[in-house]
N, C-alpha and C positions, 0 to 999 in steps of 0.2 A: 596680143595683150591678154593678161590673165586677171581675173578678179580675185581679190583677197578679202576674206571675211574673218572677223574675230568673233568667235562665239563664246560667250561667257555664261557659265552656270554656277550654281553654288558649289559644285564639286571641282570644277576645273576651268581653265582657259584653254581653248583649242584654236590653233591657227588652221584655217581651211582655205585651200586654194581651189578655185573652180577653173578648170581648163576648158574654155569655150571651144567651139568648133575651130579648128586650126586653119588659118588661111594658107593659100599656096605660098611657098617660100622658094628661094633659090636652092633647091635640094632635089636630088633624084627621087627621094621619097616624099613627094609633095602631092597633096590632093585635098580637096575640100572635105571636111569631116562632117558627119551628121551626129556624132556623139559628143557629149560633154561629160567630163569626168570630175568628180569632186575628190580632191586630194587633201588628206590630212597629214600634216607634218612635212610637207614638201620643202625642199630647198632648191636652189637654181639648177644644180646638177640633176637631181631626180626629176625635176620638172622637164628638163630637156630630154632626158632618157625616156620618160613617159610619152612626151609629144612625138619623139622620133619613132618609138615603137608603134604608137597609134597610127602614124603616117605610113609606116611599113605595111601594116595590116590593110589599110585603106587602098594603097597602091596595088596590092595583090588582090583586091576585090573581096577582102575578108573583113566585113564590118563588125566592129565590137559594139556591144550595148553600152549605155551610160553606166559607168562604174563608180563605186566608192573605193578609193585607193588610200591605204594607210602606209606611210613611209616611216620606218622605225630606225633608231640610231644603232641598234645592235640586234643580234640574232634572237634574243629573248622574245622580241615582239612577233616572231614567226615560229615559236616553239622550237628554236634551234636550227631552223632551215633558212636558206637564203631568201626564200619567198614562199608565199602560201596563197592558194586560191580557195574560195568558198568556205572559209573558216566559220562563217555564220549561217551557212546553209541557203543563202539567198541566191547564189549563182552570180552575184554582182559585186562581191567584195574581193579585193586583192590586197595582200600585204607584202611589202618589200623590205628586206633587212640587209641585203648585201651591198647595195650601191653599184652592182654590175649591170651593164646594159643588157647582157644576155639573159639575166634573171627576169628582167621586165618582159622581153620577148617570150620567154618560156612560160611565165605566169599568164600573160595575155593569150598564149596558145591554149592553155587550159580553159580559159574563158570561152574562146572561140569554139573549141571542140565541144565543150559542155552544151553550148547553145545550138550547134549545127550538125554534129555527127550522130548518125543513128547506129543502132546496135548491129545491123548487118554490116555496115562499114567498119565498125570496131572489130567485129569478128574476122573480117577479111584482112584487116591490118595486123591483127595478132597472128594470123596464119602466114602472111607475107614475111613477117619477122621471125617466125618460128618460136613464138612465145607461148607460154602456158595459159596466161590469163590477161584480162584487160585491167583489172583493178585489185585483185586479191592481195591483202597484206601478208599472205603466207609466202610470198616470194620477195626477193630483194627488190628495192625501189627501181633499180635500173633495168629490171626484167619485167616490169609491169607495162602493159600496152599503153595505158594512159600516160605514163611518163615518157615512153619512147615516142609517142605521138606528139607530145608537147616539144620534145627535143627536135623532132623532125620538122615541125612547123617553124619553130624558132630558127633552126639552122637554114631552112629554106628562105627565110626573110633576112638573114644577115646580109649586111652590105660590105662584106670583106671576103677574101678568098679563104678556102679551107686550109687549115694547117696540114702539112705533108702527112702526118700520121692519120688523118681522116680521109685521105684521097680514095681509099678503097670503099668508102661509104657513099660516094657521090651517086652512083646509079641507084642504090637502094633508097637513098634520100629522095631522089627524084620520083621514084615509083611510089614511095610512101606519101609524099606531099600531094601528088596527083590523086591518089586514092582517097586521102582525107578531105581534100579541098575541092577536087574536081577541076583544078587549075594547075598550070605549070608555075613553078616557083619563079618569082621575078629575077632572082639571081641567075637562073638559067637563061631566061629571056635576054637579060642584060649581059650575058657572057661572063658573069662573075663566078664561074664554077672552077676556075683554074686552081691548082693546088700549090700551096707553099708560097704564093705571091700575094701582094696586096693590090 
């Protein structure tokens, strides 16, 4: 059950959904949550995606802090991106603009990394992937360690098989996920590392 509040100010009316700790459900990604997220602009689909991603992190033992989540109707709300983390500098705000479940996992991975990964681990991850930098804007987005790390954690939590074109990434994904989190990806434990199958 979620609580919905209507917040009215002189400037606007905002629909806010509070996602309380999620109870165990009939789902392989189920576990009791300790976090409550406040979601602005949520609809049923985004609420389900957020709840599923939160559960995926919990099952993997990767707890997220209480977050303020903003769901937007188009990419303008995320400065042209599918999602955005830490827009306000708090380390607790996430914005979603794409409606894709992978985007939710990716942005939640940024949250988890921000709060849990130290510089020594970041440097080792950059070296593992043969990258130049962790965060420098002087290199393309896909070559930044912070983005590769978010992709690694998100892919490690996916509940479906890899597409065939990503099969050669499986071993590196496993190494990267273990390095960042200190744990094996639940998809490997559950045997969901097959390629090209669902």
